[in-house]
N, C-alpha and C positions, 0 to 999 in steps of 0.2 A: 493467209491472215491468221488462221488458227494457230499455226506454228509460232508466229510472232507473238501472239497473246500468251502462249504457253511459255515461251522464252522470257517474256517480260515478267510473268508470274514467278517462274523459277528464279529469275534474277532478283526479284523482290524478296523472295523467301531466303535466298542465299545471303542477301544483305542483312536481313533481320537476324538470321542465324549467326552471321559473323559478328554483328554488333552485340548480340546477347553473349556470344562466346568471349568477346573482348572484355565485356563487363564482368562476366563470371571469372575470367582469368585474372582480372585486376582484383576482384574480391578474394580469389584464392591465392594471392601472393605474386601474381605476375608483375614483372617490373616494366612499367611504362616509361620510356625515355622521352618520347616526343608524341605530340598529337599530330594528326594528319595536317592540320593547318600550319603548325610549327615546322614540320618537315618540308612542306611546300614553300614556306618563306625562306628556309635554308637553301633549297634547290634553286629558287627563282627570285633572288633579292631584287626588289624594285620592279619586278615584271608583273604584267597582268596574267592571272591564272584562270584558265577556263576548263571546266570539267566536261568530259565527253563520254558517251556510251556507244558502243558498237555491238552489233548482233552478228556473230560469226556464222557463216554457213557451215554445213558439215565438211565441205571440201576445205574451207579455211581452217577448221579445227584440226583436220587430219594433217594439213600442211604444217601447222604450228607444232603439232605433236612430233612429226617427222624431223623438223628442223631442230627442235629442242632435245630430242632423244628421250622424251618422257614416255612412260608406259601408258599413261592416260592422256586423252585429248583434253585441251583446255575447255573451260565452260563456254557455252555459246554467247554468254553475256560478258563483255569486256568493258571495264571502266578505266579511264586514264585522264590525266590532267596535262594541259599544255601551258607552257610559259612563253609569253611573247613580250618583247621589249622593243619599242620604237618600230613596231610593225614586223619585227623579225622573230621567227621561232628560236627560242634559246634552248628548249628541251621538252621532253615528254616524261612525265612521272607515272609509274605504275606501282601499285601496292600489292604485295604478295604475302598472303598468310599461308603458312605451311607448318607441318609437324616436324620438329627436330628429332627428338627421341620419342617422347610420349606427349609432349606439350607443344602448344603453338608458339610461333614467332611471326611477327609481322615486320616486313622490311619495305622500304621504298627504293626502287631502282629507277634512276633517272637516265634516260637515253638522250644523247646529244643529237643535233641535226644530222650528223654523218651516220648515225646508227650504232655508235659505240656507247659503252657505259660511261656516264659522266660522274656518277657517285652512287653509293649505296648507304642508306641510313637505317639503323635498327630502330623501329618504333616501340615494339614491345617484345619481351622475351620471358617466357614462362618457365623455362628450365632453370636449374641452379646457375647462378652467375659465373661460376667457375667454368662453365661450358660455353661462355660467350667470348669470342676472340677480342683482342684489343682493337681499338679504333684504327690503328695504323694497318692492321691486316686487311681491312676493307678497301684501303687505298690502292691495293694492287689491281683492283678491278677497273680503275679509271683508264679510259682509252681502249678497253678491250672490246672487240667486235665479237659477233657470234661466229666462232670458228673452232677448230680442233684444239687450239691453245687454251680456250676457256674450259678447262677441265682440271680436276684434282690430280690427274695423272700426267699433266703437262705443265701449263703456265700458271696454275694457281697453287700457291704453297699451302701445305697442310698445317694444322695447328695441333700440337700435342695437347691432349686433354679436351679438345673441342672438335674432334674429327667429324662428328655427326652434324654439328652446326656448320662447319666449313662446307661439307657436302651439300647440306640443305640450301645454303646460301648460293653456292655455285649452280645448283640445279635451278633455283629460282631465277638467277641472272640469265641462264640459258632460256628458261621459259619466257621471261619478259622480252628478251631480244628476239626470240622466234615470233612471239605474238606481235611485237612492233613491226617486224619485217612483213608479216602477213597483212597487217592493217595498212601498211604503206604500199601494198601491192607488189612487194618484191619478195615473193616466197620461194625463190630459187635456193635449193640446199647448198 
């Protein structure tokens, strides 16, 4: 019970820090392209959207870390949104904020019911805009599952002048798919 209270407290602190960070980034010149609500409407048009919170065990954190290839395990607190239409799941949306070079970027990664990426949307980008790939670059992620091809060295094209953004986005996509797989109870590498 004490661990759960600590996780909830840390989750609340992380949410406040993220919210303050986004506000500070916006004040410092970050480009905000979409709000969370706008992104969810794009992802799930005409669908009912429900927010969820999951508390990962240490074993789940380690499994997600191993699957994604990240150096750090994910937070014990995971939030995501599901879209349902006519009683059927149409997808699950995760929001990932990460550092590109020295500044934050927030993206939404939508996972389809089969566990592959349905879409990626950039919500905010604090680096100079010349480091942001064109919208069509993000389309190459559609239909990609978590496998060896989801890598800058394999199935994801690099972007001249935006290599760090491309790498950060690919890493975020892998993190989200690994977390999704763990939350679905399918944490086999």
